[in-house]
C-alpha positions as CSV (number, residue, x, y, z in Angstrom):
1,M,106.6,146.6,115.6
2,K,109.5,146.7,117.6
3,Q,111.9,144.9,115.1
4,F,110.8,147.5,112.5
5,A,111.2,150.6,114.8
6,S,115.1,148.9,115.7
7,F,115.7,148.8,112.1
8,L,114.5,152.3,111.1
9,G,116.8,153.5,113.6
10,A,119.5,151.7,112.8
11,F,118.6,152.9,109.4
12,S,118.9,156.3,110.2
13,Y,121.4,156.5,113.0
14,E,124.5,154.3,110.2
15,F,123.1,156.6,106.9
16,R,124.0,160.0,109.2
17,M,127.1,158.3,110.3
18,Q,128.0,157.1,106.8
19,I,126.9,160.4,105.1
20,R,129.3,162.4,107.6
21,R,132.4,160.9,107.2
22,P,134.6,163.2,105.1
23,A,136.3,160.3,104.2
24,L,134.0,158.8,102.1
25,W,134.2,162.3,99.9
26,I,137.0,162.6,100.0
27,T,137.6,158.5,99.0
28,M,134.9,159.2,96.1
29,T,136.2,162.8,95.1
30,I,139.9,161.0,94.2
31,I,138.0,158.2,92.4
32,I,136.7,160.6,90.2
33,I,139.7,163.1,90.3
34,L,141.6,159.7,89.3
35,I,138.4,159.1,86.0
36,L,138.3,162.3,84.9
37,A,142.5,162.3,84.3
38,S,142.3,158.9,82.6
39,T,143.1,159.8,78.6
40,G,140.9,157.6,77.4
41,R,137.9,157.9,79.5
42,S,137.5,161.7,79.2
43,T,138.0,161.4,75.7
44,F,134.6,159.0,76.0
45,L,132.4,161.2,78.3
46,V,133.3,164.3,76.0
47,S,132.4,162.1,73.2
48,Y,129.4,160.9,75.1
49,A,128.3,164.9,76.0
50,Q,128.3,165.6,72.4
51,H,126.7,162.9,70.8
52,V,124.1,162.3,73.5
53,N,121.0,163.7,71.9
54,K,122.0,161.8,68.9
55,Q,120.9,158.0,70.8
56,S,118.2,157.2,72.3
57,A,117.2,158.4,76.1
58,A,117.5,155.2,77.4
59,S,120.9,153.9,75.3
60,A,122.8,157.2,76.6
61,L,121.3,156.2,80.6
62,V,122.8,152.7,80.3
63,V,126.9,153.6,78.5
64,W,126.6,156.8,81.3
65,M,126.1,153.8,84.0
66,D,128.0,151.9,82.7
67,F,130.3,154.3,82.7
68,L,130.3,155.5,86.1
69,S,130.6,151.7,87.2
70,I,133.8,151.0,86.3
71,L,135.0,152.9,89.5
72,L,133.0,154.3,91.9
73,P,131.6,151.6,93.5
74,I,135.3,150.8,95.0
75,G,134.6,153.6,97.1
76,I,131.7,152.1,97.8
77,G,133.3,148.8,98.9
78,L,135.9,150.3,100.8
79,M,133.4,152.9,103.1
80,M,131.2,149.6,104.0
81,A,134.5,147.9,104.8
82,D,134.9,149.7,108.1
83,R,130.9,149.8,110.1
84,L,131.1,146.7,112.3
85,Y,134.6,147.9,113.2
86,R,134.1,150.7,114.3
87,D,131.0,149.7,116.5
88,R,133.4,147.3,118.4
89,K,136.1,149.9,118.5
90,T,133.8,152.6,119.9
91,Q,132.2,149.7,121.9
92,V,128.9,150.9,120.7
93,E,128.2,146.9,119.3
94,E,127.9,146.0,123.5
95,L,125.4,149.0,123.8
96,F,123.2,147.5,120.7
97,T,124.2,143.6,122.1
98,S,122.3,144.9,125.8
99,L,119.3,146.2,124.3
100,P,116.1,143.3,123.2
101,N,115.3,144.3,120.1
102,A,116.5,141.6,117.0
103,L,120.9,141.2,115.8
104,S,119.1,140.9,112.4
105,S,116.9,143.9,112.5
106,R,120.0,145.8,113.9
107,L,122.2,144.4,111.3
108,L,119.9,145.3,108.4
109,G,119.5,148.6,108.8
110,K,123.1,149.0,109.2
111,Y,123.8,147.0,105.8
112,L,121.1,149.6,103.8
113,G,122.0,152.6,106.2
114,G,125.5,152.8,105.4
115,L,125.0,151.3,101.7
116,G,122.4,154.3,100.8
117,A,124.7,156.9,102.3
118,A,127.8,155.5,100.3
119,A,125.7,155.1,96.7
120,L,124.5,158.9,97.4
121,P,127.6,160.6,95.8
122,L,127.6,157.9,92.7
123,F,123.6,158.7,92.7
124,T,124.0,162.5,92.8
125,I,126.4,161.9,90.4
126,Y,124.1,159.8,88.0
127,M,121.2,162.1,88.4
128,L,123.6,165.6,87.4
129,G,124.1,163.7,84.1
130,V,120.7,162.5,84.5
131,L,119.6,166.3,83.9
132,Y,121.7,166.9,81.2
133,I,120.2,164.1,79.1
134,L,116.9,165.3,79.3
135,F,118.3,168.5,78.9
136,Q,119.7,167.6,75.5
137,T,116.4,165.0,74.9
138,S,114.0,167.2,76.2
139,D,112.4,164.2,76.7
140,W,110.8,163.7,80.0
141,L,111.1,159.8,80.2
142,V,113.9,160.2,80.9
143,L,113.7,160.6,84.3
144,P,111.6,156.8,84.9
145,Q,114.5,155.0,82.3
146,A,116.8,156.1,85.3
147,V,115.4,155.1,88.1
148,A,114.8,151.9,86.4
149,V,118.3,151.8,84.9
150,F,120.2,152.6,88.0
151,A,117.6,149.5,90.0
152,L,118.6,147.1,87.2
153,V,122.1,148.2,86.5
154,S,123.9,149.5,89.1
155,L,121.7,148.6,92.7
156,P,122.9,143.9,92.4
157,G,125.6,144.7,92.2
158,L,126.5,147.4,94.7
159,L,124.0,144.8,97.8
160,F,126.2,142.3,96.6
161,I,129.7,143.9,97.0
162,S,128.4,146.0,100.3
163,A,127.5,143.1,101.3
164,F,131.3,141.3,102.2
165,S,132.6,144.1,102.4
166,L,130.3,144.4,106.2
167,A,130.8,140.9,106.4
168,C,134.0,140.5,105.8
169,P,135.9,142.2,107.5
170,R,133.9,140.7,110.9
171,V,137.2,137.5,110.3
172,I,139.8,139.8,108.2
173,W,141.6,142.6,109.3
174,V,140.0,146.1,107.6
175,P,143.2,147.3,105.9
176,L,143.5,143.6,104.2
177,Y,140.0,143.5,103.3
178,Q,140.8,146.6,101.4
179,F,143.3,145.6,100.0
180,L,142.0,143.1,98.5
181,F,138.8,144.3,97.2
182,V,140.6,147.0,95.1
183,G,142.5,143.9,93.5
184,Y,139.6,141.6,93.2
185,W,137.5,144.3,91.6
186,F,140.3,144.6,88.8
187,W,140.3,140.9,88.8
188,G,136.6,140.2,88.5
189,N,135.4,143.2,87.0
190,L,137.7,145.0,84.0
191,L,140.5,141.8,83.7
192,H,139.8,141.6,79.9
193,N,143.0,139.0,79.2
194,P,141.5,135.5,78.2
195,Q,144.6,133.4,79.7
196,I,144.2,134.3,83.1
197,P,140.8,133.4,84.5
198,S,138.7,136.0,86.1
199,L,134.7,136.8,86.9
200,S,134.7,139.3,84.2
201,Y,131.9,139.2,82.1
202,T,129.8,136.6,84.3
203,L,126.6,136.0,85.6
204,L,128.6,136.8,89.0
205,T,129.4,140.2,87.7
206,P,128.8,143.2,90.0
207,I,129.9,145.8,87.5
208,G,125.8,145.9,85.2
209,D,127.4,145.4,82.6
210,N,126.5,142.0,82.3
211,L,122.2,143.3,83.0
212,S,122.5,146.2,80.9
213,R,122.7,144.2,78.5
214,A,120.3,141.9,79.7
215,F,117.2,144.5,80.4
216,F,118.5,147.0,78.1
217,P,119.3,144.4,74.9
218,G,119.7,146.8,70.9
219,R,121.6,149.9,73.6
220,D,125.0,150.7,73.0
221,Q,127.0,149.7,76.1
222,L,130.2,150.2,76.8
223,F,131.2,148.2,77.2
224,I,130.6,146.2,74.1
225,S,130.1,141.7,73.6
226,S,130.0,139.2,71.0
227,N,127.7,137.4,72.9
228,P,124.9,139.5,74.1
229,T,123.7,138.5,78.0
230,P,120.2,137.4,76.9
231,L,117.1,138.2,78.9
232,V,117.0,135.0,81.0
233,N,120.6,134.7,81.8
234,G,120.0,138.4,82.9
235,F,117.2,137.4,85.5
236,I,119.8,134.8,86.7
237,S,122.9,136.8,87.4
238,L,120.3,139.3,89.6
239,G,119.2,136.6,91.8
240,L,122.8,135.4,91.8
241,L,123.3,138.6,93.0
242,V,121.2,139.6,95.4
243,G,120.8,136.3,96.7
244,L,124.1,135.4,97.5
245,A,124.1,139.6,99.6
246,A,121.0,137.9,101.3
247,L,122.5,134.7,101.7
248,V,126.4,136.8,103.9
249,L,123.9,138.4,106.0
250,I,122.7,135.2,107.3
251,V,126.1,134.2,108.0
252,L,127.0,137.1,109.3
253,V,123.9,137.1,111.5
254,A,124.6,133.6,112.5
255,L,128.2,135.1,113.4
256,M,127.9,137.9,115.3
257,K,125.0,135.5,117.4
258,W,128.0,132.8,118.4
259,Q,130.5,134.9,119.0
260,Q,128.2,137.1,121.5
261,A,127.8,133.4,122.6
262,Q,131.4,132.4,123.2
263,Q,131.9,136.5,125.2
């Protein structure tokens, strides 16, 4: 019971700290402006809005989720990168260390609280699009389908990148990690050149296009592949993304305990 209370306390504290950061909203706003400033994406968005009522609700939701997942997760990864560093800088970590509660429960609360707040701008924009689709289709099944699309297409990748963004800056200078993370995002998710080795279109791609093709087959997606991912690969990708996120957190807990023991 004490561990659960520790988790809730860390979750609430981290969520409130993250959601109040001007940098979160400024970063997301800049990314949205970049998306709208891109002629190709702006044209796609206008065309999508004009023809949304001519396709199924599930197809429209998947296209909308895929579109938002192109760049907005970058902001989430950047915002998660300095959370532990900030604790050390403000000496909050020493305060937490002196408490009797388990490090793992506090860290899990920090991870999920920070992710929840950092993902709120993305989820808000997504839900605005969901309401537009609901208005155009008059299909109330859009709402539960929207939750399913977000949970299956976007959330696994967000868990994956947030775990690394929380853990890696523990051993890497935060600005350096943020620079490398932005480079990784374009290399590992958006690189379409077959001559350059990349994680794009693999089971470890957190952008969500493989998951959308697997769990919503037959839908018109933003990313088209000649070899649609079968359902079994979708479950494998889901397991890898979530499993690796959990593994990274376990390693982070062990690392922090070791560092505390050395002090």
